[in-house]
LOSEKE-818299 format. One line per 3 residues: their letters; for each residue x, y, z of N, C-alpha, C, CB. Coordinates in steps of 0.2 Angstrom, whole numbers, plus 5000, padded with zeros to 4 digits. Glycine has a CB too. Layout:
BEGIN
a> X Y Z X Y Z X Y Z X Y Z | ...;
This chain:
BEGIN
mit> 4034 5386 4691 4039 5387 4696 4044 5381 4698 4035 5389 4702 | 4051 5384 4697 4056 5380 4698 4057 5377 4705 4061 5383 4696 | 4058 5369 4704 4059 5366 4714 4065 5364 4715 4054 5357 4717;
gvl> 4070 5364 4709 4077 5361 4709 4080 5364 4704 4078 5355 4709 | 4087 5364 4707 4091 5368 4702 4097 5362 4701 4094 5376 4705 | 4097 5359 4695 4105 5354 4692 4111 5358 4692 4104 5350 4684;
ats> 4117 5358 4696 4121 5359 4695 4125 5358 4689 4123 5359 4699 | 4128 5363 4686 4130 5360 4678 4138 5361 4678 4126 5365 4670 | 4141 5365 4683 4148 5364 4682 4150 5360 4688 4152 5373 4681;
irl> 4155 5357 4685 4159 5351 4690 4167 5354 4691 4159 5344 4687 | 4168 5354 4697 4175 5356 4697 4179 5351 4701 4176 5364 4702 | 4185 5352 4700 4190 5347 4703 4190 5348 4711 4196 5347 4700;
pst> 4188 5341 4714 4188 5340 4722 4196 5344 4724 4188 5332 4723 | 4194 5346 4731 4201 5348 4735 4203 5340 4739 4199 5355 4741 | 4210 5341 4739 4214 5335 4745 4210 5333 4750 4219 5338 4749;
eev> 4208 5339 4754 4203 5338 4759 4197 5334 4758 4200 5344 4761 | 4194 5335 4751 4187 5332 4749 4189 5325 4747 4183 5336 4743 | 4195 5323 4745 4195 5317 4744 4198 5312 4749 4197 5316 4740;
rkl> 4202 5317 4754 4204 5312 4760 4197 5310 4764 4209 5317 4765 | 4191 5313 4764 4185 5313 4767 4179 5308 4765 4184 5320 4767 | 4184 5303 4760 4180 5299 4756 4179 5293 4760 4183 5297 4748;
dis> 4174 5290 4759 4173 5284 4764 4174 5276 4760 4166 5284 4768 | 4174 5270 4762 4178 5265 4759 4173 5263 4752 4180 5259 4763 | 4167 5265 4754 4160 5264 4747 4164 5267 4743 4152 5267 4747;
dla> 4164 5274 4743 4167 5278 4738 4172 5276 4734 4170 5283 4739 | 4177 5273 4739 4185 5270 4735 4182 5264 4731 4191 5267 4741 | 4176 5260 4733 4176 5254 4729 4172 5255 4723 4174 5248 4733;
ias> 4167 5261 4722 4163 5265 4717 4168 5266 4712 4160 5272 4719 | 4173 5270 4714 4180 5274 4712 4182 5268 4707 4187 5277 4720 | 4183 5263 4711 4188 5257 4708 4184 5254 4703 4191 5251 4714;
als> 4178 5252 4704 4174 5250 4699 4172 5252 4692 4168 5250 4700 | 4171 5261 4694 4172 5265 4687 4177 5265 4684 4171 5271 4687 | 4184 5265 4687 4189 5263 4684 4192 5260 4679 4191 5261 4687;
dal> 4189 5254 4682 4191 5247 4678 4185 5247 4672 4191 5240 4683 | 4180 5249 4672 4175 5251 4666 4179 5255 4662 4168 5255 4668 | 4181 5263 4663 4184 5268 4660 4190 5262 4655 4187 5274 4666;
rdr> 4194 5259 4660 4200 5256 4658 4198 5252 4651 4202 5250 4664 | 4192 5248 4653 4190 5244 4647 4188 5247 4641 4186 5240 4648 | 4184 5253 4643 4183 5259 4636 4188 5261 4634 4179 5267 4636;
mre> 4195 5264 4636 4200 5266 4635 4204 5262 4629 4203 5265 4643 | 4202 5254 4631 4208 5250 4627 4204 5248 4620 4210 5242 4631 | 4198 5251 4620 4194 5252 4613 4200 5258 4608 4184 5257 4616;
yva> 4203 5260 4609 4205 5266 4607 4213 5266 4609 4201 5271 4611 | 4216 5265 4612 4225 5264 4615 4226 5257 4617 4227 5268 4622 | 4232 5256 4616 4234 5250 4621 4237 5253 4627 4240 5244 4617;
idp> 4236 5251 4632 4238 5252 4640 4245 5247 4641 4231 5249 4645 | 4249 5248 4642 4256 5246 4644 4254 5241 4650 4260 5253 4647 | 4257 5234 4650 4255 5231 4657 4259 5233 4665 4256 5222 4654;
ftv> 4262 5238 4663 4268 5241 4670 4269 5247 4671 4275 5239 4669 | 4270 5249 4676 4268 5257 4678 4276 5259 4677 4264 5259 4687 | 4275 5265 4676 4283 5269 4674 4283 5274 4680 4283 5274 4666;
vdp> 4288 5279 4681 4291 5284 4684 4284 5288 4682 4300 5286 4681 | 4281 5292 4689 4276 5297 4689 4279 5303 4682 4276 5300 4696 | 4275 5304 4678 4276 5309 4672 4275 5317 4674 4270 5307 4666;
fdg> 4279 5318 4679 4278 5325 4681 4283 5330 4677 4279 5326 4688 | 4285 5328 4672 4291 5332 4670 4289 5332 4661 4299 5327 4672 | 4292 5337 4658 4290 5336 4652 4284 5340 4651 4290 5328 4650;
dht> 4281 5340 4643 4277 5347 4641 4271 5341 4641 4279 5351 4632 | 4266 5341 4645 4260 5337 4647 4254 5342 4648 4262 5331 4654 | 4250 5339 4648 4242 5342 4650 4239 5336 4656 4237 5342 4643;
ysa> 4236 5339 4660 4234 5334 4665 4228 5336 4665 4237 5334 4673 | 4223 5329 4669 4215 5329 4668 4213 5325 4672 4213 5327 4663 | 4209 5327 4677 4208 5321 4683 4198 5317 4678 4206 5326 4694;
vid> 4197 5312 4679 4191 5310 4677 4187 5310 4685 4192 5303 4672 | 4182 5310 4685 4178 5311 4691 4172 5308 4689 4177 5316 4693 | 4168 5305 4695 4162 5303 4695 4157 5310 4695 4161 5298 4701;
ken> 4152 5310 4691 4146 5315 4692 4142 5315 4697 4143 5314 4688 | 4141 5309 4697 4135 5308 4703 4139 5308 4710 4131 5298 4703 | 4147 5310 4711 4149 5312 4717 4157 5314 4715 4148 5307 4723;
pnr> 4156 5323 4712 4162 5324 4711 4169 5323 4714 4161 5329 4709 | 4168 5321 4721 4174 5319 4724 4177 5313 4724 4173 5320 4729 | 4173 5309 4719 4177 5303 4718 4181 5304 4712 4172 5296 4718;
vva> 4188 5303 4714 4192 5302 4708 4193 5295 4705 4199 5306 4709 | 4191 5295 4698 4191 5290 4695 4197 5288 4691 4187 5290 4693 | 4201 5292 4689 4208 5291 4686 4210 5299 4685 4208 5286 4679;
iiv> 4218 5299 4684 4222 5304 4682 4225 5303 4675 4227 5304 4687 | 4223 5308 4670 4227 5308 4663 4231 5312 4662 4223 5308 4658 | 4236 5310 4659 4244 5316 4659 4243 5313 4651 4254 5314 4665;
nkr> 4244 5318 4647 4243 5318 4638 4249 5321 4638 4237 5322 4634 | 4254 5319 4631 4259 5323 4629 4255 5327 4624 4264 5319 4625 | 4258 5333 4624 4254 5338 4621 4254 5337 4614 4256 5344 4622;
dsl> 4260 5333 4610 4260 5332 4603 4257 5325 4601 4267 5332 4601 | 4251 5322 4606 4248 5317 4604 4240 5318 4602 4249 5312 4609 | 4242 5319 4594 4235 5319 4589 4235 5314 4587 4234 5325 4584;
pql> 4229 5313 4582 4222 5317 4584 4221 5315 4592 4213 5314 4579 | 4215 5319 4594 4212 5319 4601 4211 5314 4601 4205 5323 4603 | 4208 5310 4606 4205 5303 4608 4197 5306 4608 4208 5299 4617;
pws> 4192 5301 4608 4184 5305 4609 4182 5305 4615 4179 5301 4605 | 4184 5309 4619 4184 5309 4626 4177 5310 4628 4188 5313 4628 | 4172 5313 4624 4164 5314 4627 4162 5306 4627 4159 5319 4622;
tim> 4165 5303 4621 4161 5294 4621 4165 5290 4627 4164 5290 4611 | 4171 5291 4626 4175 5288 4632 4171 5289 4640 4183 5292 4632 | 4170 5294 4640 4167 5297 4648 4160 5295 4650 4166 5306 4649;
ger> 4155 5295 4643 4150 5292 4643 4146 5295 4648 4151 5286 4643 | 4139 5295 4651 4135 5299 4655 4138 5300 4661 4129 5297 4656 | 4142 5295 4665 4142 5296 4672 4149 5299 4672 4142 5288 4677;
lak> 4154 5299 4670 4161 5303 4670 4160 5309 4666 4168 5298 4666 | 4165 5312 4670 4168 5319 4666 4176 5320 4667 4164 5327 4671 | 4179 5324 4662 4185 5324 4661 4187 5332 4663 4187 5321 4653;
iqm> 4191 5333 4668 4192 5340 4671 4199 5342 4670 4189 5341 4679 | 4203 5348 4665 4208 5350 4667 4211 5352 4673 4208 5352 4663 | 4218 5350 4672 4220 5353 4679 4228 5354 4679 4219 5349 4686;
tke> 4230 5360 4683 4238 5360 4683 4242 5354 4684 4239 5365 4689 | 4249 5355 4683 4253 5350 4683 4253 5350 4691 4259 5352 4678 | 4253 5356 4696 4254 5355 4702 4247 5353 4707 4258 5362 4705;
eak> 4242 5355 4702 4235 5350 4706 4235 5342 4705 4226 5353 4700 | 4238 5341 4701 4239 5334 4697 4243 5331 4701 4243 5334 4690 | 4250 5335 4703 4253 5332 4708 4250 5329 4716 4257 5336 4709;
alk> 4246 5335 4718 4244 5335 4724 4239 5329 4724 4241 5340 4725 | 4235 5330 4721 4229 5325 4719 4232 5316 4718 4225 5328 4711 | 4236 5315 4714 4240 5310 4715 4242 5309 4721 4245 5311 4711;
hem> 4247 5313 4724 4250 5312 4730 4244 5309 4737 4255 5320 4732 | 4239 5313 4736 4233 5310 4740 4230 5304 4741 4227 5313 4739 | 4230 5302 4734 4228 5295 4731 4231 5290 4732 4227 5294 4726;
mpk> 4238 5292 4730 4244 5287 4729 4250 5290 4732 4246 5284 4722 | 4251 5288 4738 4257 5293 4741 4263 5289 4740 4256 5296 4749 | 4265 5285 4738 4272 5279 4733 4272 5286 4729 4270 5271 4726;
ewg> 4278 5288 4729 4283 5293 4725 4283 5291 4717 4291 5295 4728 | 4283 5284 4716 4286 5282 4708 4280 5275 4706 4297 5279 4708 | 4281 5275 4700 4277 5269 4697 4270 5270 4698 4277 5264 4699;
nfy> 4266 5274 4697 4260 5275 4699 4255 5275 4693 4259 5282 4704 | 4259 5277 4686 4256 5278 4680 4258 5272 4673 4258 5286 4679 | 4251 5270 4671 4253 5265 4666 4253 5271 4659 4245 5258 4666;
pyr> 4258 5268 4656 4258 5272 4649 4252 5269 4644 4265 5272 4645 | 4251 5272 4639 4246 5272 4634 4249 5274 4628 4240 5276 4636 | 4247 5270 4623 4252 5268 4616 4245 5270 4611 4256 5258 4615;
rng> 4248 5275 4605 4243 5276 4599 4248 5274 4593 4239 5285 4599 | 4246 5271 4590 4252 5269 4585 4258 5267 4586 4253 5274 4582 | 4259 5264 4592 4264 5262 4595 4268 5267 4598 4267 5259 4591;
rva> 4266 5273 4598 4271 5277 4601 4267 5279 4610 4272 5285 4594 | 4269 5281 4614 4268 5283 4621 4266 5289 4619 4273 5284 4626 | 4258 5291 4620 4254 5296 4619 4252 5299 4626 4248 5293 4614;
gyf> 4253 5296 4631 4251 5298 4637 4251 5292 4644 4244 5301 4636 | 4249 5293 4649 4249 5289 4655 4242 5289 4658 4253 5291 4660 | 4241 5284 4662 4234 5284 4665 4237 5282 4672 4228 5279 4661;
mfa> 4234 5284 4679 4233 5282 4685 4225 5280 4688 4236 5287 4688 | 4223 5273 4687 4217 5274 4689 4214 5271 4697 4213 5270 4683 | 4208 5275 4699 4207 5272 4706 4206 5264 4708 4201 5275 4708;
fqv> 4207 5260 4702 4208 5253 4706 4215 5252 4709 4207 5247 4701 | 4220 5256 4708 4225 5255 4711 4226 5256 4718 4229 5256 4708 | 4223 5261 4720 4221 5264 4727 4220 5258 4733 4213 5269 4726;
cgq> 4224 5258 4737 4224 5252 4740 4221 5256 4749 4232 5247 4739 | 4221 5261 4750 4215 5263 4755 4217 5270 4756 4216 5259 4764 | 4217 5273 4762 4215 5279 4763 4223 5282 4766 4209 5279 4768;
r> 4225 5287 4767 4232 5289 4769 4228 5291 4777 4236 5297 4764;
């Protein structure tokens, strides 16, 4: 007899779901994003200053979410399409986090909900001295809209 079913598919949260998070959810996402940044530093160099939001050019977009509450967005990752070889994302995400692909439009909407400021929200990351992509971390969120 089956008593419970574990959901195996995790989807991108809507902006409305993100808007409904409480302050404790933001604090948890912030702590998870700080730990994610530390793990990322094992594989890439993260610039100390933010740049213009990378919604032009040929990029792929992903959200990093908390598997324990998939409405908690931990980070947004923007990768240049030509940045190979790929990073070991499953190792970086660990057991708690999931990386979900999204469209440019979904990334813009999610970014605007989390960080309504129009520019300077993303940290470039480098591999072999070249910018390979950009991160926006939940620890940058100062409150809710």
